[in-house]
DOTOR-998977 format. One record per residue (C-alpha): x, y, z; residue in three letters; residue number from 1. Coordinates in Angstrom, 2 decimals, m for minus. Last residue first. Layout:
BEGIN
{node {X; Y; Z}; ALA; NUM}
...
***
This chain:
BEGIN
{node {m13.89; 26.10; 19.25}; GLY; 142}
{node {m10.88; 26.26; 16.77}; SER; 141}
{node {m10.08; 22.62; 15.41}; LYS; 140}
{node {m6.08; 22.80; 15.71}; LYS; 139}
{node {m3.67; 23.80; 12.81}; TRP; 138}
{node {m0.23; 22.38; 13.46}; ASN; 137}
{node {0.83; 22.58; 9.74}; HIS; 136}
{node {1.47; 18.97; 9.33}; ARG; 135}
{node {m2.09; 18.18; 10.83}; GLU; 134}
{node {m3.49; 21.02; 8.14}; LEU; 133}
{node {m2.16; 18.80; 5.76}; LEU; 132}
{node {m3.34; 15.61; 6.58}; ARG; 131}
{node {m6.53; 16.61; 7.27}; TYR; 130}
{node {m6.58; 18.19; 3.96}; ILE; 129}
{node {m5.67; 15.00; 2.33}; THR; 128}
{node {m8.20; 13.05; 4.35}; SER; 127}
{node {m11.06; 15.32; 2.76}; SER; 126}
{node {m10.05; 13.39; m0.61}; ALA; 125}
{node {m8.33; 14.92; m3.76}; SER; 124}
{node {m9.75; 15.19; m6.96}; ASN; 123}
{node {m6.79; 16.89; m8.58}; THR; 122}
{node {m6.19; 20.13; m10.16}; GLY; 121}
{node {m3.71; 21.48; m7.86}; THR; 120}
{node {m5.26; 25.12; m7.26}; VAL; 119}
{node {m8.73; 23.94; m7.70}; GLU; 118}
{node {m8.78; 20.90; m5.80}; ARG; 117}
{node {m7.04; 22.78; m3.14}; TYR; 116}
{node {m9.85; 25.47; m3.00}; HIS; 115}
{node {m12.26; 22.74; m2.78}; GLN; 114}
{node {m10.33; 21.30; 0.20}; LEU; 113}
{node {m10.20; 24.54; 1.70}; ILE; 112}
{node {m13.82; 25.05; 1.79}; GLU; 111}
{node {m14.74; 21.59; 2.95}; ALA; 110}
{node {m12.09; 21.71; 5.74}; ALA; 109}
{node {m14.00; 25.06; 6.99}; THR; 108}
{node {m12.95; 28.35; 7.88}; VAL; 107}
{node {m15.13; 30.28; 10.38}; ASN; 106}
{node {m14.12; 33.86; 10.52}; GLU; 105}
{node {m12.70; 35.48; 13.72}; GLY; 104}
{node {m10.17; 37.56; 12.18}; ASN; 103}
{node {m7.47; 34.59; 12.86}; ASN; 102}
{node {m9.40; 32.48; 11.02}; ARG; 101}
{node {m9.46; 34.67; 8.14}; ARG; 100}
{node {m5.53; 35.23; 8.15}; GLU; 99}
{node {m5.04; 31.45; 8.37}; LEU; 98}
{node {m7.51; 30.84; 5.62}; PHE; 97}
{node {m5.36; 33.22; 3.38}; PRO; 96}
{node {m1.99; 31.84; 4.42}; LYS; 95}
{node {m2.88; 27.95; 3.88}; LEU; 94}
{node {m1.50; 28.11; 0.36}; PHE; 93}
{node {1.59; 29.82; 1.19}; GLU; 92}
{node {2.18; 27.35; 3.97}; GLU; 91}
{node {1.24; 24.53; 1.35}; GLU; 90}
{node {3.85; 25.62; m1.00}; GLU; 89}
{node {6.40; 25.41; 1.74}; GLU; 88}
{node {5.74; 22.03; 2.69}; PHE; 87}
{node {5.83; 21.33; m0.99}; THR; 86}
{node {2.82; 20.70; m2.89}; MET; 85}
{node {0.90; 17.96; m4.86}; ASN; 84}
{node {2.00; 15.23; m2.31}; ARG; 83}
{node {3.31; 12.09; m3.14}; ARG; 82}
{node {6.70; 12.41; m1.56}; ASN; 81}
{node {8.56; 9.23; m2.06}; GLY; 80}
{node {8.26; 5.72; m0.92}; GLY; 79}
{node {5.47; 2.98; m1.78}; MET; 78}
{node {7.19; 0.23; m0.62}; PRO; 77}
{node {6.42; m2.88; m3.03}; LYS; 76}
{node {4.95; m5.99; m1.42}; ASP; 75}
{node {6.54; m9.14; m2.52}; MET; 74}
{node {5.35; m11.31; m5.55}; ILE; 73}
{node {7.39; m10.31; m8.19}; ALA; 72}
{node {10.44; m9.90; m5.56}; ASP; 71}
{node {10.67; m13.35; m5.16}; LEU; 70}
{node {11.85; m14.43; m8.49}; GLY; 69}
{node {10.80; m13.49; m11.59}; ASN; 68}
{node {9.69; m16.40; m13.63}; GLU; 67}
{node {9.22; m18.84; m10.82}; LEU; 66}
{node {7.53; m16.44; m8.42}; TYR; 65}
{node {5.30; m15.22; m11.27}; LEU; 64}
{node {4.14; m18.51; m12.27}; SER; 63}
{node {3.55; m19.60; m8.70}; LEU; 62}
{node {1.58; m16.46; m7.84}; LEU; 61}
{node {m0.38; m16.71; m10.96}; LYS; 60}
{node {m1.42; m20.48; m9.81}; SER; 59}
{node {m2.04; m19.10; m6.33}; ILE; 58}
{node {m4.48; m16.65; m8.09}; TYR; 57}
{node {m6.12; m18.88; m10.39}; CYS; 56}
{node {m6.98; m21.12; m7.09}; LYS; 55}
{node {m8.73; m18.06; m5.43}; ASN; 54}
{node {m6.93; m17.06; m2.18}; PHE; 53}
{node {m8.14; m18.04; 1.36}; GLY; 52}
{node {m4.93; m19.54; 2.64}; VAL; 51}
{node {m6.15; m22.96; 3.51}; ILE; 50}
{node {m9.03; m23.42; 1.28}; GLU; 49}
{node {m6.98; m22.15; m1.72}; SER; 48}
{node {m4.12; m24.42; m1.02}; VAL; 47}
{node {m6.65; m27.64; m0.96}; GLN; 46}
{node {m7.86; m26.09; m4.17}; GLN; 45}
{node {m4.87; m25.75; m5.71}; LEU; 44}
{node {m3.40; m29.42; m5.01}; PRO; 43}
{node {m0.67; m29.66; m2.45}; MET; 42}
{node {3.02; m30.50; m3.52}; LYS; 41}
{node {3.99; m29.94; 0.24}; GLN; 40}
{node {7.30; m28.05; m0.72}; GLN; 39}
{node {6.08; m26.69; m4.15}; ILE; 38}
{node {2.27; m26.08; m3.45}; ARG; 37}
{node {2.54; m25.34; 0.24}; LEU; 36}
{node {5.33; m23.43; 0.07}; LEU; 35}
{node {4.14; m21.23; m2.64}; LEU; 34}
{node {0.72; m20.66; m1.11}; CYS; 33}
{node {2.38; m19.74; 2.14}; GLN; 32}
{node {4.60; m16.98; 0.62}; LEU; 31}
{node {1.71; m15.18; m0.85}; ARG; 30}
{node {m0.24; m15.64; 2.89}; ARG; 29}
{node {3.07; m13.93; 4.22}; TYR; 28}
{node {3.29; m11.37; 2.03}; GLU; 27}
{node {m0.59; m10.44; 2.83}; ASN; 26}
{node {m0.01; m10.87; 6.19}; LYS; 25}
{node {2.69; m8.28; 5.89}; SER; 24}
{node {5.76; m8.58; 8.71}; LYS; 23}
{node {8.00; m10.64; 6.82}; THR; 22}
{node {11.30; m12.25; 7.83}; SER; 21}
{node {10.12; m15.75; 8.65}; LYS; 20}
{node {8.03; m16.25; 5.61}; MET; 19}
{node {11.11; m14.50; 3.60}; ALA; 18}
{node {13.61; m17.37; 4.98}; LYS; 17}
{node {10.93; m20.26; 4.04}; GLU; 16}
{node {10.73; m18.93; 0.68}; ILE; 15}
{node {14.26; m18.90; 0.03}; GLU; 14}
{node {14.68; m22.65; 1.67}; GLU; 13}
{node {12.33; m23.53; m0.91}; ILE; 12}
{node {14.01; m22.07; m3.72}; GLN; 11}
{node {17.40; m23.61; m2.76}; GLN; 10}
{node {15.76; m26.79; m2.47}; ARG; 9}
{node {14.95; m26.42; m6.09}; THR; 8}
{node {11.62; m26.05; m7.92}; CYS; 7}
{node {11.26; m27.27; m11.33}; LYS; 6}
{node {9.06; m29.88; m10.26}; LYS; 5}
{node {6.28; m27.48; m9.12}; ILE; 4}
{node {6.13; m25.93; m12.54}; ASN; 3}
{node {5.10; m29.33; m13.80}; SER; 2}
{node {2.54; m29.80; m11.55}; MET; 1}
***
């Protein structure tokens, strides 16, 4: 309970404002945990039943918030390009498959994926190839 007593009216207003502006369900639930614990002084068990988070997690959220502010519990945007190749490198990578396809050969995503894994040295999922093909306007032939 000592953590709860340390909270100011300004912090409660900050949490309420963040709750109104967030579009993320999980972020909203984390903020709701804080508000229920701080403003309503609800026991962990009751907050857990309302929000659906584990009591230990709720306690950790409160500690994180008190030590580091709202940023510590908010969703972090991923941002950036997490691809293994640039668009141009992807084009170059796809050239042999495009030539084979234009010659009437059947080219499968599984075969492209296998070569992609060899070239990049990653264990990429098949969805990576489907997104790559979509970026380069490949349509399923048939």
